C-alpha positions as CSV (number, residue, x, y, z in Angstrom):
1,X,0.0,0.0,0.0
2,X,1.3,3.5,-0.9
3,X,2.3,5.8,1.9
4,X,0.0,8.8,2.4
5,X,1.5,12.3,2.8
6,X,-0.6,15.3,4.0
7,X,0.8,18.6,2.8
8,X,-0.5,21.9,4.1
9,X,0.3,25.1,2.2
10,X,0.2,22.8,-0.9
11,X,-1.3,25.3,-3.4
12,X,1.9,27.1,-4.3
13,X,5.6,27.5,-3.8
14,X,7.4,25.0,-1.5
15,X,4.2,23.0,-0.7
16,X,3.4,22.5,-4.4
17,X,7.0,21.5,-5.2
18,X,7.0,19.0,-2.4
19,X,3.7,17.5,-3.7
20,X,5.3,16.9,-7.1
21,X,8.5,15.4,-5.6
22,X,6.6,13.1,-3.2
23,X,4.3,11.9,-5.9
24,X,7.3,11.0,-8.1
25,X,8.7,9.1,-5.2
26,X,5.6,7.0,-4.9
27,X,3.6,8.8,-2.1
28,X,-0.1,9.4,-2.3
29,X,-0.4,13.1,-1.6
30,X,-3.2,15.0,0.2
31,X,-3.2,18.7,-0.6
32,X,-4.6,21.3,1.7
33,X,-4.7,25.1,1.5
34,X,-7.2,27.9,1.5
35,X,-7.5,28.4,-2.3
36,X,-9.3,25.6,-4.1
37,X,-8.1,26.7,-7.5
38,X,-4.5,26.6,-6.4
39,X,-4.9,23.1,-5.0
40,X,-6.4,22.0,-8.3
41,X,-3.3,23.2,-10.1
42,X,-1.1,21.3,-7.6
43,X,-3.2,18.2,-8.0
44,X,-3.0,18.5,-11.8
45,X,0.8,18.6,-11.6
46,X,0.8,15.5,-9.3
47,X,-1.5,13.6,-11.7
48,X,0.6,14.6,-14.7
49,X,3.5,13.0,-12.9
50,X,1.6,9.8,-12.5
51,X,0.7,10.3,-8.8
52,X,-2.5,10.2,-6.8
53,X,-3.8,13.4,-5.2
54,X,-6.7,14.4,-3.0
55,X,-7.6,18.1,-2.6
56,X,-8.9,19.2,0.7
57,X,-9.4,22.9,0.9
58,X,-8.8,24.0,4.5
59,X,-8.0,26.9,6.8
60,X,-5.4,25.4,9.0
61,X,-6.4,27.7,11.9
62,X,-9.8,25.9,12.1
63,X,-9.3,22.9,14.4
64,X,-12.7,21.4,13.6
65,X,-11.9,21.6,9.9
66,X,-8.5,20.0,10.5
67,X,-10.0,17.1,12.3
68,X,-12.7,16.6,9.6
69,X,-10.0,16.6,7.0
70,X,-8.1,13.9,8.9
71,X,-11.3,11.8,9.0
72,X,-11.7,12.3,5.2
73,X,-8.2,11.1,4.5
74,X,-8.7,8.0,6.6
75,X,-12.0,7.3,4.9
76,X,-10.3,7.7,1.5
77,X,-6.9,6.0,2.1
78,X,-7.0,4.3,5.5
79,X,-3.8,5.8,6.8
80,X,-1.6,8.9,7.2
81,X,2.2,8.2,7.1
82,X,3.6,11.7,7.0
83,X,3.0,15.4,7.2
84,X,4.7,18.3,5.5
85,X,3.5,21.5,7.1
86,X,4.3,24.3,4.7
87,X,1.4,26.8,5.4
88,X,2.8,30.2,6.4
89,X,1.8,33.8,6.8
90,X,3.5,37.2,7.2
91,X,2.7,40.8,6.6
92,X,4.6,43.9,5.2
93,X,3.7,45.6,8.5
94,X,6.0,43.5,10.7
95,X,8.0,45.8,12.9
96,X,7.1,47.0,16.4
97,X,6.4,50.4,15.1
98,X,3.9,49.5,12.5
99,X,2.5,46.0,13.3
100,X,-1.2,45.4,13.6
101,X,-2.0,43.2,16.7
102,X,-4.8,41.4,14.9
103,X,-2.4,40.4,12.1
104,X,0.1,39.4,14.8
105,X,-2.3,36.8,16.2
106,X,-3.2,35.6,12.7
107,X,0.4,35.0,11.8
108,X,1.1,33.1,15.1
109,X,-2.1,31.1,14.5
110,X,-1.0,30.0,11.1
111,X,2.7,29.6,11.6
112,X,2.6,28.0,15.0
113,X,-0.9,27.1,16.2
114,X,-1.9,25.3,13.0
115,X,1.2,23.1,13.1
116,X,0.4,21.9,16.5
117,X,-3.3,21.4,15.6
118,X,-2.5,19.2,12.6
119,X,0.1,17.2,14.4
120,X,-2.2,16.7,17.4
121,X,-5.1,15.6,15.1
122,X,-2.9,13.0,13.3
123,X,-0.8,11.8,16.2
124,X,-2.7,8.4,16.5
125,X,-2.0,7.8,12.8
126,X,1.7,8.9,13.0
127,X,2.1,6.5,16.0
128,X,0.5,3.6,14.2
129,X,2.7,4.0,11.1
130,X,5.9,5.3,12.6
131,X,5.2,8.5,10.7
132,X,7.5,11.4,9.6
133,X,6.8,15.1,10.1
134,X,8.6,17.9,8.2
135,X,7.8,21.3,9.7
136,X,8.9,24.0,7.2
137,X,10.0,26.8,9.3
138,X,12.4,29.6,8.3
139,X,16.0,30.7,8.5
140,X,14.6,33.2,10.9
141,X,13.4,30.3,13.1
142,X,17.0,29.2,13.4
143,X,18.9,32.5,13.6
144,X,17.4,35.8,14.5
145,X,16.7,38.0,11.6
146,X,15.5,41.6,12.4
147,X,13.7,42.0,9.1
148,X,11.5,38.9,9.5
149,X,9.1,40.7,11.9
150,X,7.9,40.3,15.4
151,X,5.2,37.7,14.8
152,X,7.0,35.7,12.2
153,X,10.2,35.5,14.1
154,X,8.5,34.5,17.3
155,X,6.2,31.9,15.7
156,X,9.0,30.3,13.6
157,X,11.4,30.2,16.4
158,X,8.8,28.4,18.5
159,X,8.6,25.6,15.9
160,X,12.0,24.4,17.0
161,X,10.6,23.7,20.4
162,X,7.5,22.0,19.0
163,X,9.7,19.6,17.0
164,X,11.9,18.9,19.9
165,X,9.1,18.1,22.2
166,X,7.5,15.9,19.6
167,X,10.7,13.9,19.1
168,X,11.2,13.6,22.8
169,X,7.7,12.4,23.5
170,X,7.2,10.1,20.5
171,X,10.5,8.5,19.8
172,X,9.3,5.3,21.4
173,X,6.5,5.2,18.8
174,X,8.9,5.7,15.9
175,X,7.6,9.2,15.1
176,X,10.3,11.4,13.6
177,X,10.1,15.2,13.1
178,X,12.4,17.7,11.4
179,X,12.6,21.4,11.9
180,X,13.5,22.6,8.3
181,X,14.8,26.2,8.2
182,X,15.1,27.5,4.6
183,X,16.8,30.8,3.8
184,X,15.4,33.0,1.1
185,X,13.2,31.1,-1.3
186,X,11.9,32.6,-4.6
187,X,8.2,32.2,-4.1
188,X,5.2,34.5,-4.1
189,X,5.6,34.8,-0.3
190,X,8.3,37.4,-1.1
191,X,5.6,39.7,-2.3
192,X,4.7,40.2,1.4
193,X,8.0,41.9,2.2
194,X,8.1,45.6,2.9
195,X,10.7,45.8,0.1
196,X,9.8,43.2,-2.6
197,X,12.9,41.6,-4.2
198,X,13.3,42.0,-7.9
199,X,13.9,39.2,-10.5
200,X,17.7,39.5,-10.2
201,X,17.6,39.0,-6.5
202,X,15.2,36.1,-6.7
203,X,17.4,34.4,-9.2
204,X,20.1,34.1,-6.5
205,X,17.7,32.6,-4.0
206,X,16.8,29.0,-3.3
207,X,14.0,27.7,-5.6
208,X,11.0,25.7,-4.5
209,X,12.4,22.5,-6.0
210,X,15.5,22.9,-3.8
211,X,13.3,22.7,-0.8
212,X,11.4,19.8,-2.3
213,X,14.6,17.8,-2.7
214,X,15.5,18.6,0.9
215,X,12.1,17.4,2.1
216,X,12.4,14.3,0.0
217,X,15.7,13.5,1.6
218,X,14.0,13.5,5.0
219,X,11.0,11.5,3.7
220,X,13.3,8.9,2.1
221,X,15.5,8.4,5.2
222,X,15.2,5.0,6.8
223,X,13.0,4.6,9.8
224,X,15.9,4.4,12.3
225,X,17.2,7.9,11.1
226,X,15.8,11.1,12.6
227,X,16.9,14.4,11.2
228,X,16.1,16.9,14.0
229,X,16.9,20.1,12.2
230,X,18.1,21.2,8.7
231,X,19.2,24.7,7.6
232,X,19.3,25.3,3.9
233,X,20.3,28.6,2.5
234,X,21.5,30.2,-0.7
235,X,25.1,31.2,-0.9
236,X,24.1,34.9,-0.7
237,X,21.9,34.5,2.4
238,X,22.4,37.3,4.9
C-alpha cells in the first residue's frame, strides 16, 4: 500500500513543489490550502507525474476543519504516514512600530498554532505508522533576523521547540520530526515583504524545487534515522 503524505500550504511555492516530488517518489499526496483553484493546479501537476492526489481545501487555523480533513483522509486511504507542514503567513507591517496586533495573532495562529493542531489531530496515525513530520520553518526560526518581523520570528522560532518536544515524547513510537529552516526562497511569499525583491535578487535565492529535494531526503531516510533540524540557505543568504 502506498504511503500517504498530507501537505498543508500545498497550493503554491514550496508545498506545491513538495507535492510533485513526493508523488514521483511514490507517495499518495493530500493537498490542503485555502485556495481551491491553487490546489487544483497542484493536483494536476501531481497527476501529470503519474501520482495520486486528494484536494482538501482548508483553513489550518480551524481545528474542527483539520479534524474533519483527517477523517476524510482515513476514509479515503485508511492511513496517514507523513506530514509536510508548509502553510505560512507574514505581513509587510512586521515591525514593532507598524504592526497590527490582529495580524500578529493571525500570523502566530497559522505559523505555530496550526502546526500543533495538525500534528495533534494526526498523532494516532503517526504513532500507528511510525510517521515522519517535516515542519517547514524559516532561517529566521534558526537564527534571529530583524527584518522577518515580530510575529513571524516568534512563531517560527517556537517551531523548533514544537519539533523537539514531539521527538522527545514520541521517539518510542517511531515518530520522527524535522525542523526545516530554509533561507530565502523565490516564491510569491516574497511579495509580502516591505521591500519586494526583484527578479535579479530572486534568481540568486533558493528555488521551491531545492526545498522539495531537501524534504524528499527526509522522507526517504530509513525509519531508524531522525533528522532533527536542517538549515538550507542560498550562498548569498544574509
